[in-house]
C-alpha positions as CSV (number, residue, x, y, z in Angstrom):
1,M,14.3,-28.4,-17.1
2,P,11.4,-26.0,-16.4
3,I,7.8,-27.1,-16.0
4,N,6.2,-26.7,-19.3
5,L,2.6,-25.3,-19.5
6,R,1.7,-25.7,-22.9
7,A,-0.8,-28.6,-22.0
8,K,-2.9,-26.1,-19.6
9,L,-3.1,-23.6,-22.8
10,V,-5.9,-24.1,-25.3
11,E,-5.5,-26.8,-28.0
12,N,-6.1,-24.3,-30.9
13,I,-3.2,-22.0,-29.9
14,L,-1.5,-22.1,-33.5
15,D,-5.1,-21.4,-35.2
16,F,-5.1,-17.8,-35.4
17,Q,-8.6,-18.1,-37.6
18,S,-10.2,-20.3,-35.1
19,I,-9.0,-19.2,-31.7
20,E,-11.3,-17.0,-29.6
21,Q,-10.6,-13.5,-29.1
22,R,-11.6,-11.0,-26.8
23,P,-10.2,-7.8,-25.2
24,T,-8.0,-8.0,-21.8
25,R,-10.2,-5.2,-20.3
26,D,-13.3,-7.7,-20.2
27,G,-11.4,-9.8,-17.9
28,Y,-10.7,-6.7,-15.5
29,G,-14.5,-6.2,-15.5
30,Q,-14.6,-9.9,-14.3
31,G,-12.2,-10.1,-11.9
32,L,-13.4,-6.5,-10.4
33,V,-16.8,-8.2,-9.9
34,R,-15.4,-11.1,-8.2
35,A,-13.3,-9.1,-6.0
36,G,-16.3,-7.3,-4.9
37,E,-17.9,-10.4,-4.2
38,E,-14.9,-11.7,-2.0
39,N,-14.4,-8.5,-0.2
40,P,-17.2,-6.1,0.8
41,N,-14.1,-3.2,1.5
42,V,-13.5,-3.8,-2.5
43,V,-14.8,-0.1,-4.3
44,A,-14.7,0.9,-7.6
45,L,-13.9,4.7,-8.6
46,C,-13.7,5.8,-12.8
47,A,-12.8,8.7,-14.6
48,D,-16.2,9.1,-16.8
49,L,-15.1,5.8,-18.6
50,T,-17.1,3.1,-17.1
51,E,-18.2,1.5,-20.0
52,S,-14.7,1.6,-22.2
53,T,-12.9,0.3,-19.1
54,R,-15.5,-2.4,-18.1
55,T,-16.2,-0.8,-14.7
56,L,-19.9,-0.9,-15.7
57,L,-19.7,-4.5,-14.7
58,F,-19.0,-3.5,-11.0
59,Q,-21.2,-0.5,-11.0
60,Q,-24.2,-2.6,-11.9
61,K,-23.5,-5.1,-9.3
62,F,-22.7,-2.8,-6.4
63,P,-24.1,0.7,-7.5
64,L,-23.7,2.0,-3.8
65,R,-19.9,1.0,-3.9
66,F,-19.1,2.6,-7.3
67,L,-18.2,6.5,-7.6
68,E,-17.9,8.3,-10.8
69,I,-15.4,11.0,-10.5
70,G,-15.6,12.4,-13.9
71,V,-12.9,13.7,-16.0
72,A,-10.3,14.5,-13.4
73,E,-7.7,11.8,-13.1
74,Q,-5.9,13.6,-10.6
75,N,-8.8,13.7,-8.0
76,L,-9.4,9.9,-9.1
77,A,-6.2,9.2,-7.5
78,A,-6.5,11.3,-4.5
79,V,-9.9,10.2,-3.5
80,A,-9.0,6.6,-3.6
81,S,-5.8,7.2,-1.6
82,G,-8.4,8.7,1.0
83,L,-10.6,5.6,0.7
84,A,-7.7,3.3,1.1
85,A,-6.9,5.2,4.4
86,V,-10.2,4.2,6.0
87,G,-9.9,0.4,4.9
88,K,-11.4,0.2,1.6
89,V,-9.8,-1.3,-1.3
90,P,-10.3,1.0,-4.1
91,F,-9.9,0.0,-7.8
92,I,-9.3,3.1,-10.4
93,S,-9.7,2.9,-13.9
94,S,-9.1,5.0,-16.9
95,Y,-7.4,4.9,-20.2
96,A,-3.7,4.5,-19.5
97,M,-2.8,7.6,-21.2
98,F,-4.7,9.6,-18.3
99,S,-4.2,6.9,-15.5
100,P,-1.2,6.8,-14.7
101,G,-0.1,9.3,-17.4
102,R,-1.8,12.3,-16.4
103,N,-2.0,11.7,-12.9
104,W,1.5,10.0,-12.2
105,E,2.5,12.7,-9.3
106,Q,-0.7,11.9,-7.4
107,I,-0.2,8.2,-7.8
108,R,3.5,8.7,-6.6
109,T,2.7,11.1,-3.7
110,T,-0.7,10.4,-2.4
111,I,-1.1,6.6,-3.2
112,C,2.8,5.0,-3.4
113,Y,4.7,7.2,-0.8
114,N,1.8,6.6,1.6
115,E,1.6,2.7,0.8
116,R,-2.0,3.1,0.3
117,N,-3.9,-0.1,-1.2
118,V,-5.1,1.1,-4.2
119,K,-5.5,-0.7,-7.3
120,I,-4.7,1.2,-10.8
121,A,-6.2,-0.2,-13.9
122,G,-4.9,1.5,-17.2
123,A,-7.1,0.6,-20.1
124,H,-6.5,0.8,-23.9
125,A,-2.8,0.6,-23.4
126,G,-0.2,0.0,-26.4
127,V,-0.6,0.8,-30.2
128,S,-3.5,-1.5,-30.6
129,V,-5.7,1.2,-29.3
130,G,-5.8,1.8,-33.2
131,P,-7.7,4.8,-34.7
132,D,-7.3,6.8,-31.4
133,G,-3.9,7.7,-32.4
134,A,-0.8,8.7,-30.6
135,T,-2.6,10.9,-27.7
136,H,-4.4,8.0,-26.8
137,Q,-1.9,5.4,-27.3
138,A,0.1,4.4,-23.8
139,I,3.4,3.1,-24.8
140,E,5.4,4.6,-21.8
141,D,2.7,3.5,-18.7
142,I,5.3,0.6,-17.9
143,A,8.1,3.0,-17.9
144,I,6.4,5.4,-15.5
145,T,5.0,2.9,-13.0
146,R,7.9,0.3,-12.7
147,P,10.4,3.0,-11.0
148,I,7.6,4.0,-8.1
149,A,8.9,2.6,-4.8
150,N,6.0,0.2,-3.6
151,M,4.5,-0.1,-6.6
152,T,3.5,-3.8,-8.4
153,V,3.1,-3.8,-12.2
154,L,1.1,-6.6,-13.7
155,V,0.8,-7.2,-17.6
156,P,-1.7,-9.8,-18.4
157,C,-1.4,-11.8,-21.7
158,D,-5.1,-12.5,-22.4
159,V,-8.6,-12.0,-20.8
160,E,-8.5,-15.0,-19.0
161,E,-5.0,-14.1,-17.2
162,A,-6.3,-10.4,-16.7
163,R,-9.6,-11.9,-14.8
164,K,-6.8,-13.8,-12.4
165,V,-4.9,-10.6,-12.4
166,T,-7.5,-8.7,-11.1
167,V,-8.5,-11.1,-8.4
168,A,-5.2,-11.5,-7.5
169,A,-4.7,-7.7,-7.0
170,G,-7.7,-7.3,-4.7
171,K,-6.1,-9.7,-2.1
172,F,-2.6,-8.0,-2.5
173,V,-1.9,-5.3,0.2
174,G,-0.2,-2.4,-1.6
175,P,-0.4,-0.4,-4.9
176,V,-0.9,-2.1,-8.1
177,Y,-0.6,-1.0,-11.6
178,M,-2.5,-3.4,-14.4
179,R,-2.5,-2.9,-17.7
180,F,-5.0,-3.8,-20.2
181,A,-5.9,-3.6,-24.2
182,R,-8.7,-2.1,-25.9
183,E,-8.5,-4.7,-29.0
184,K,-10.0,-8.2,-29.2
185,T,-6.7,-10.7,-29.0
186,P,-6.2,-14.4,-28.8
187,V,-7.5,-16.1,-25.5
188,F,-5.0,-19.0,-25.4
189,T,-4.8,-19.7,-21.2
190,T,-7.6,-21.3,-19.7
191,A,-9.0,-21.5,-16.1
192,E,-6.6,-24.0,-15.2
193,T,-3.2,-22.0,-16.2
194,P,-1.8,-20.9,-13.0
195,F,-1.0,-17.0,-12.2
196,E,0.8,-15.6,-8.9
197,I,1.9,-12.2,-8.7
198,G,5.9,-12.7,-8.8
199,K,6.0,-15.6,-11.1
200,A,6.6,-16.2,-15.0
201,Y,5.5,-19.3,-16.7
202,V,7.0,-21.1,-19.5
203,F,4.3,-21.4,-22.2
204,W,6.5,-23.1,-24.9
205,A,9.4,-25.3,-23.9
206,E,12.4,-27.0,-25.9
207,P,12.1,-30.4,-26.8
208,D,13.2,-32.9,-23.2
209,G,17.0,-33.1,-23.1
210,R,17.8,-30.5,-25.5
211,K,18.8,-26.7,-24.1
212,P,16.8,-24.0,-26.0
213,D,18.7,-21.8,-28.8
214,V,17.1,-19.0,-27.6
215,A,14.5,-17.7,-24.9
216,I,11.8,-15.3,-25.6
217,V,10.2,-13.4,-22.7
218,A,7.2,-11.5,-23.4
219,C,4.2,-9.8,-21.5
220,G,0.7,-9.1,-22.9
221,P,-1.2,-10.1,-25.8
222,L,2.0,-10.3,-27.6
223,V,3.0,-13.6,-25.8
224,H,0.7,-15.1,-28.4
225,N,2.9,-13.7,-31.4
226,A,6.0,-15.0,-29.2
227,I,4.2,-18.9,-29.3
228,L,3.5,-18.2,-32.8
229,A,7.2,-17.5,-33.7
230,A,8.6,-20.2,-31.5
231,A,6.2,-22.6,-33.5
232,E,7.5,-21.7,-36.7
233,L,11.1,-21.6,-35.6
234,E,10.7,-25.3,-34.2
235,K,9.6,-26.4,-37.9
236,E,13.3,-25.1,-38.9
237,G,15.2,-27.0,-35.8
238,T,15.6,-23.9,-33.7
239,S,14.6,-24.7,-30.4
240,V,12.9,-21.7,-28.3
241,R,11.8,-21.2,-24.9
242,V,9.0,-18.8,-24.7
243,I,8.4,-17.4,-21.1
244,N,4.8,-15.5,-20.3
245,N,6.1,-12.6,-17.7
246,P,2.9,-11.2,-16.5
247,S,4.4,-9.6,-13.2
248,V,6.7,-7.0,-14.6
249,K,7.4,-5.9,-10.9
250,P,8.1,-7.9,-8.8
251,M,9.8,-10.2,-11.3
252,D,10.3,-13.9,-11.2
253,E,14.3,-13.6,-11.2
254,K,14.9,-17.0,-11.0
255,T,13.1,-18.0,-14.3
256,I,14.4,-15.4,-16.2
257,I,18.0,-16.1,-15.2
258,E,17.7,-19.9,-15.7
259,A,16.5,-19.6,-18.9
260,A,19.6,-16.9,-20.0
261,R,21.7,-19.7,-18.6
262,D,20.1,-22.4,-20.9
263,A,19.8,-20.8,-23.9
264,G,22.4,-18.2,-24.1
265,A,20.5,-15.6,-25.8
266,M,17.2,-13.8,-25.2
267,V,14.6,-11.6,-27.0
268,T,12.1,-9.6,-24.9
269,V,8.8,-8.9,-26.4
270,E,6.3,-6.3,-25.5
271,E,3.9,-3.9,-27.0
272,H,5.5,-0.8,-25.1
273,Q,8.1,1.3,-25.5
274,V,11.4,-0.6,-25.5
275,A,13.0,2.0,-23.2
276,G,12.0,1.7,-19.5
277,G,9.7,-1.4,-20.4
278,M,9.6,-4.8,-19.3
279,G,12.7,-5.8,-21.4
280,S,14.5,-3.0,-19.7
281,A,13.3,-4.8,-16.8
282,V,14.8,-8.1,-17.8
283,A,17.8,-6.4,-18.9
284,E,18.6,-5.1,-15.3
285,V,18.3,-8.7,-14.0
286,L,20.7,-10.1,-16.4
287,A,23.3,-7.6,-16.2
288,K,23.4,-8.1,-12.5
289,N,23.0,-11.9,-12.6
290,Y,24.1,-13.7,-15.9
291,P,24.7,-11.1,-18.8
292,V,23.6,-12.7,-22.3
293,P,23.2,-11.3,-25.7
294,M,19.7,-9.7,-26.1
295,E,17.2,-8.2,-28.9
296,F,14.2,-6.2,-27.7
297,V,11.0,-6.1,-29.9
298,G,8.7,-3.2,-29.0
299,V,8.3,0.5,-29.9
300,Q,11.4,2.0,-31.2
301,N,11.7,5.6,-29.6
302,R,8.7,6.7,-31.5
303,F,5.1,8.1,-30.8
304,G,2.0,6.1,-32.2
305,E,-0.3,6.8,-34.9
306,S,-3.9,6.2,-36.0
307,G,-4.7,2.8,-37.9
308,E,-6.1,-0.6,-37.7
309,P,-4.7,-2.4,-34.8
310,S,-3.0,-5.2,-36.5
311,E,-1.5,-3.2,-39.0
312,L,0.0,-1.0,-36.2
313,I,1.4,-4.0,-34.6
314,E,3.0,-4.8,-37.7
315,R,4.0,-1.2,-38.5
316,F,5.8,-0.7,-35.4
317,G,8.0,-4.0,-35.6
318,M,6.0,-6.3,-33.0
319,G,4.7,-8.7,-35.3
320,V,5.7,-12.6,-35.8
321,K,8.0,-12.0,-38.6
322,H,9.8,-9.0,-36.6
323,I,10.3,-11.5,-33.6
324,L,11.6,-14.2,-36.0
325,E,14.2,-11.3,-37.1
326,A,15.1,-10.9,-33.9
327,V,15.8,-14.5,-32.8
328,K,17.8,-14.5,-35.9
329,R,19.9,-11.5,-34.8
330,V,20.7,-12.8,-31.1
331,R,21.6,-16.1,-32.6
332,E,24.2,-14.5,-34.6
333,R,25.5,-12.8,-31.5
334,K,25.1,-15.8,-29.3
335,R,28.9,-16.9,-27.6
336,D,29.9,-20.4,-28.4
């Protein structure tokens, strides 16, 4: 039986009306300041989006350790690589569609190929960017960063975990990509909820002594939707284990494989293209170690569109009801 961290989450986790909501990008701003306080070599660079990415907090606290690069994302990555070469720990930020989207080659070659200690913050990821539409909705960023050698990929589930992710990235040696959202989302972890690069965590577990009927592995703010779905399924007598998987690369293979063995069926949930995303990484682990029937909740081979964030989550099939439907489908395919 895995350790259940439900007791280390907020008490009102199932009450969508009363739960506090804040964007995960706020956690990046807070964590960046903390990283700067802990290490004088931490510097921040931005591509003309200091307020939107919350890098503004670092700029105000450490103005001499901040560089405004302007709308030049390729230069953003190259300058950061040079700073890392002389011992600095650069954090670079922009919309994820532009970094790592527009400057992918510079990230690959000047940062990862050279093993530079650069931290890349991609803000406004996913369709929940909302009215900005398809051109600004990064739903391929996990898929383009995960295959790069030497890259670590982190996707925090809420503002509190985003703060921890940023602080941890500052202490980690090597290139890191961190994915943040623009829209306010539920804050359901606490200061006591653990986070460690390379670890996944059980946020909702089956009753003691019972094997789960299905396991749900999720990352980013949609972890909360997965928990809401698990609560509904539990009322119906379906036992569910929900795993928060913020460390997409490296992945906690032990926890993922254990969940597959115990449940015999798995659903992955992410605000990203299904192709190449976190779910694909989970499938790779299981194909090699313990194959089970799987369903993938995410964007299904289409571009984003303009709309209200909550409406887009539903329109693109990532709401609670869609997770419930995926669980039903995978259970029907489950082996006896």
